[in-house]
N, C-alpha and C positions, 0 to 999 in steps of 0.2 A: 504494500500500500504506500502510495506516495504521500509525503507530508509537505509537499510544495504548493498546494493549492489552498483555497479558503473555504472549501465545502465543510459544512457542519457534520461532525461525526458523533455517533452515539456509542458510549462505552457500556459493555455488559460484563458481568461477572457470573459465571456458572458456579454458584455456591456448593453445588453437589460434587463438583470436581476439585474444588480448592482444598488444599491441605494446610494453608496458613503459613507458608514459607516466609512471607513478608517482602518478597522482592518488589512487588508492585508499589507498595507505599514507601519503599526505600528509593526506588527509581523515579517515581512521580508523586512526591509528597503533597503537592497542591491539588491532586486529583483523587488520590487514595489515602485512606487512613485505616487504622486498625480498630476493631471493636475490642471489648473487654477480654475476649478469648484469643485475640491475635489474628482474626480473620479480617479480610479487607472490607471496607465500606467505601462507597463512592462519595466524594465531596462534590463532584461535578458529573452529571450524567451525560452531558454533551460538551464538546469543545469545538472551536472553529479556527479563527485566523491567527493563533499564536504559534508560530513555527517551533519554538522551543518546547512548548507544552505538547504539541503533536509529536515531536520527536521523543520526548520523555515517555509518553503513553505508549507509543509504538515500541519503544525499548522494553517497557513493562510487559506488553503483549508478547513480544518475542522471547522474553526471559522467563515467562511463567512455565515452571516445570510440568504442570498438569494441563496447560493450554486452556485454562479456565477463564481467561480474559479475552474479549474480542472487541474490535472497534470497527464499526460499519458506517458507511455514508448514510446520512439521514435524509429523508425526503422522498 
């Protein structure tokens, strides 16, 4: 997925697949946070024209061991 355009993207977490490694909230702390058990929660469900934020979220998507995070174009 390219992070060079300004299309809005929706972020999803498949909580059934997540094991709570914490890579997502380490890599993109302005988008993901941890709940009281160490599992991720979204601070933002959509992102758009911030290239650094898009890069950070894509890095979190790519770095998730369970592939529990996805980012899709919205619309």
